[in-house]
C-alpha positions as CSV (number, residue, x, y, z in Angstrom):
1,M,60.4,152.6,106.0
2,P,57.5,154.7,107.3
3,K,57.7,156.7,110.5
4,R,56.9,154.6,113.5
5,S,57.3,154.4,117.2
6,S,60.1,152.4,118.7
7,S,59.9,148.7,118.1
8,V,62.2,145.7,118.5
9,V,62.9,145.7,114.7
10,G,63.5,149.5,114.7
11,R,65.9,149.3,117.6
12,E,67.8,146.4,116.0
13,F,68.0,148.4,112.8
14,G,69.1,151.6,114.5
15,G,71.7,149.9,116.7
16,T,73.3,148.3,113.7
17,I,73.4,151.6,111.8
18,R,75.0,153.3,114.8
19,A,77.7,150.6,114.9
20,I,78.5,151.0,111.2
21,I,78.7,154.8,111.4
22,A,80.9,154.6,114.5
23,R,83.3,152.4,112.6
24,T,83.9,155.3,110.1
25,G,84.9,157.8,112.8
26,L,82.5,160.4,111.4
27,T,80.1,162.4,113.4
28,H,76.5,162.3,112.4
29,R,76.7,165.9,111.4
30,K,79.7,165.4,109.2
31,L,78.2,162.3,107.6
32,A,74.9,164.1,106.9
33,E,76.9,166.9,105.2
34,L,78.8,164.4,103.0
35,L,75.5,162.8,102.0
36,G,73.7,166.0,101.5
37,W,71.1,165.2,104.2
38,Q,69.7,166.9,107.2
39,E,71.3,165.6,110.4
40,A,67.8,164.7,111.7
41,K,67.6,162.1,108.9
42,I,70.7,160.3,110.3
43,S,69.2,160.6,113.8
44,D,66.0,159.0,112.7
45,M,67.8,156.1,111.1
46,T,70.0,155.5,114.2
47,L,66.9,155.5,116.4
48,G,65.1,153.1,114.1
49,K,62.3,155.6,113.6
50,G,62.1,155.2,109.9
51,G,61.1,158.0,107.5
52,V,63.8,156.9,105.0
53,T,63.7,155.0,101.7
54,E,65.6,151.8,100.8
55,A,67.7,153.9,98.5
56,D,68.7,156.1,101.4
57,V,69.8,153.0,103.4
58,L,71.8,151.7,100.5
59,L,73.5,155.0,100.0
60,L,74.5,155.3,103.6
61,L,75.7,151.7,103.8
62,G,77.7,152.1,100.6
63,Y,79.4,155.3,101.9
64,C,80.2,153.7,105.2
65,R,81.5,150.6,103.5
66,A,79.2,148.2,105.3
67,T,79.9,144.5,104.6
68,V,77.6,142.4,102.5
69,E,76.3,140.6,105.6
70,E,75.5,143.9,107.3
71,R,73.7,145.2,104.2
72,E,71.6,142.0,103.8
73,H,70.7,142.1,107.5
74,L,69.7,145.7,107.5
75,L,67.7,145.5,104.3
76,A,65.8,142.5,105.8
77,L,65.1,144.6,108.9
78,F,64.0,147.6,106.8
79,R,61.5,145.4,104.9
80,E,60.2,143.8,108.0
81,S,56.6,144.7,108.8
82,G,53.8,143.6,111.0
83,N,53.6,143.1,114.8
84,A,55.7,140.0,115.2
85,W,59.3,139.4,114.3
86,L,60.4,135.8,113.8
87,Q,64.1,134.9,114.1
88,M,65.5,131.5,113.2
89,P,69.2,131.5,114.4
90,E,71.6,129.6,112.2
91,D,73.0,127.7,115.2
92,G,69.5,126.9,116.4
93,V,69.9,128.5,119.8
94,P,67.0,131.0,120.3
95,D,67.9,132.2,123.7
96,Q,71.3,133.3,122.5
97,V,70.2,135.7,119.7
98,R,71.7,139.1,120.2
99,T,68.3,140.7,120.0
100,L,67.0,138.9,123.1
101,I,70.2,139.6,125.0
102,D,70.0,143.3,124.1
103,Q,66.3,143.5,125.1
104,E,67.0,141.8,128.4
105,Q,69.9,144.2,129.2
106,D,67.7,147.2,128.4
107,A,64.7,146.1,130.4
108,D,64.1,147.3,133.9
109,E,61.3,144.8,134.5
110,I,61.0,141.2,133.3
111,D,58.0,138.9,134.1
112,C,58.6,135.3,133.2
113,W,56.4,132.2,133.1
114,S,57.9,128.7,133.0
115,M,55.9,125.5,133.2
116,I,58.3,122.6,132.5
117,I,61.8,123.6,133.8
118,V,63.4,126.3,136.0
119,P,63.6,129.6,134.1
120,G,66.9,130.2,132.3
121,L,67.8,133.3,134.3
122,L,67.4,131.3,137.6
123,Q,69.3,128.2,136.5
124,T,72.6,127.2,138.1
125,P,75.5,126.6,135.7
126,E,75.3,122.9,136.3
127,Y,71.5,122.7,135.7
128,G,71.8,124.9,132.6
129,Y,74.6,122.6,131.3
130,V,72.4,119.6,131.5
131,V,69.5,121.4,129.8
132,T,71.9,122.5,127.0
133,E,73.4,119.1,126.4
134,H,69.9,117.6,125.9
135,S,69.1,120.0,123.1
136,T,68.8,118.4,119.7
137,V,70.0,121.5,117.8
138,I,73.2,122.1,119.7
139,K,76.3,120.1,118.7
140,A,78.1,118.2,121.4
141,E,81.3,120.2,120.9
142,D,79.3,123.5,121.3
143,V,77.6,122.6,124.6
144,P,80.3,124.1,126.9
145,K,80.3,127.4,125.0
146,V,76.5,127.7,124.8
147,A,76.0,126.7,128.4
148,A,78.5,129.3,129.6
149,A,76.8,132.0,127.5
150,R,73.4,131.0,129.0
151,A,74.8,131.2,132.5
152,A,76.3,134.7,131.7
153,R,72.8,136.1,131.0
154,A,72.0,135.8,134.7
155,E,74.3,138.8,135.3
156,I,71.3,141.0,134.7
157,L,69.8,139.8,138.0
158,E,70.8,142.9,140.0
159,P,69.3,145.7,142.1
160,G,67.6,148.5,140.2
161,R,65.5,146.1,138.1
162,K,62.5,144.0,139.0
163,F,62.0,140.4,138.2
164,T,58.9,138.3,138.7
165,F,59.0,134.5,138.0
166,F,55.9,132.3,137.9
167,V,57.0,128.7,137.9
168,H,54.9,125.6,137.9
169,E,55.4,123.2,140.7
170,Q,56.1,120.4,138.2
171,A,59.2,122.3,137.0
172,L,60.6,121.9,140.6
173,L,60.0,118.2,140.7
174,L,61.7,117.4,137.4
175,Q,65.1,116.0,138.3
176,V,67.6,117.6,135.9
177,G,71.2,116.3,136.1
178,G,70.7,113.9,139.0
179,P,69.9,114.4,142.7
180,E,72.9,116.7,143.5
181,V,72.4,119.1,140.6
182,W,68.7,119.1,141.1
183,R,68.9,119.8,144.9
184,E,71.5,122.5,144.4
185,Q,69.1,124.1,141.9
186,L,66.3,124.1,144.4
187,A,68.6,125.6,147.0
188,H,69.7,128.3,144.5
189,L,66.0,129.2,144.0
190,L,65.6,129.7,147.7
191,R,68.7,131.9,147.8
192,M,67.5,134.0,144.9
193,S,63.9,134.3,146.1
194,V,64.9,136.4,149.2
195,R,66.4,139.1,147.1
196,S,64.2,142.2,147.3
197,Y,64.1,142.7,143.5
198,I,63.2,139.1,142.7
199,S,59.7,137.6,143.2
200,L,59.4,133.9,142.8
201,R,55.9,132.5,142.9
202,I,54.9,128.9,142.4
203,I,51.8,127.7,140.6
204,P,50.8,124.6,142.6
205,R,49.8,121.3,140.9
206,S,46.5,121.5,142.8
207,A,45.6,124.6,140.7
208,G,44.7,122.2,137.8
209,M,44.1,123.8,134.4
210,H,45.2,127.4,134.2
211,A,45.8,130.3,131.8
212,G,49.5,129.5,131.5
213,A,48.9,126.2,129.8
214,C,49.4,128.1,126.5
215,G,53.2,127.8,127.0
216,D,56.2,129.7,128.4
217,F,56.9,133.3,127.7
218,R,58.3,136.5,129.2
219,V,57.2,140.1,129.1
220,M,60.0,142.7,129.1
221,K,59.3,146.3,130.1
222,F,61.6,149.3,129.4
223,P,62.0,152.9,130.8
224,K,61.5,154.5,127.3
225,Y,60.0,151.8,125.0
226,P,56.8,149.8,124.8
227,P,56.8,146.3,126.4
228,V,58.0,143.3,124.4
229,V,56.7,139.7,124.6
230,Y,59.3,137.0,123.9
231,V,58.4,133.4,123.0
232,D,60.7,130.7,121.8
233,S,60.6,127.1,120.5
234,V,63.4,124.6,119.8
235,N,65.0,126.5,117.0
236,S,63.2,129.8,116.6
237,C,62.0,132.8,118.5
238,L,59.3,135.4,118.2
239,F,59.2,139.0,119.4
240,F,55.9,140.9,119.8
241,D,55.5,144.5,120.6
242,D,52.0,145.3,119.5
243,P,49.7,146.5,122.3
244,D,47.1,143.8,121.8
245,T,49.5,140.9,122.0
246,V,51.2,142.4,125.0
247,K,47.9,142.8,126.8
248,V,47.0,139.1,126.1
249,H,50.2,138.0,127.8
250,E,49.8,140.5,130.6
251,D,46.3,139.2,131.2
252,I,47.8,135.6,131.5
253,L,50.3,136.9,134.1
254,T,47.4,138.5,136.0
255,A,45.5,135.2,135.9
256,L,48.6,133.3,137.1
257,A,49.1,135.8,140.0
258,A,45.6,135.1,141.1
259,I,46.3,131.4,141.7
260,A,50.0,131.4,142.5
261,L,51.3,130.9,146.0
262,T,52.7,133.8,147.9
263,E,56.5,134.2,148.0
264,E,56.6,132.7,151.5
265,E,54.4,129.8,150.5
266,S,56.5,129.2,147.4
267,R,59.6,129.0,149.5
268,A,57.8,126.5,151.8
269,V,57.0,124.3,148.8
270,I,60.7,124.3,147.8
271,D,61.7,123.5,151.3
272,N,59.3,120.6,151.5
273,I,60.7,119.1,148.3
274,L,64.2,119.4,149.6
275,E,63.3,117.8,152.9
276,G,61.5,114.9,151.1
277,P,62.9,111.5,150.4
């Protein structure tokens, strides 16, 4: 594992190492003494900075009595290379992988683009439940649990962070869960849109073809780490943190901002839909 700046994979690796060490009750200094290492080596591992060998990782995991599952997970992370990290969750639910939830909680700014449905963080529990039960990878008996977990992620919508949501007008027109659920979802968007830390801007249908036609994504920005782009599909998700890919997606957001309605105009569009037949 060569030395590298903070990345999604590195932070996942470091966080898991920290949890395993904490379970032993040992301080980093004491563990380093027992292993015959410099304390800085432990620090680098827990920060995901690298600079260690696979043998070092195995030695530490063995001493800390890590489980087989933890060892396999960490070795997979250790061997991960490149600018994209693909995850295929066993339960097929990309937006519930711990990595995404951790990144969302650490971010102080999230920019989201959604073309087909209301973004997950802005969904009402009822709307989110209907979206969940129509998934082909979620078992019927798991729908309540997954829907509740998705709704809980909205807890990050709080002051001290900044959220920008670009949403296509067609996402507002799609009736999800029947008229009552759909109308309540639109009303919820209006209530959320007046919060000072949330910007909701609609891409009108009249805009025609646009840069966002490439598909939904979000860009998460952090106080201390480089930005991360998140993209998901039905049963997999991708994390990008290389500067070139981040810039491509930030350029798309800039292009969307140029054609999006203002916040006030966006609220007027939602009002008009609610007042319609």
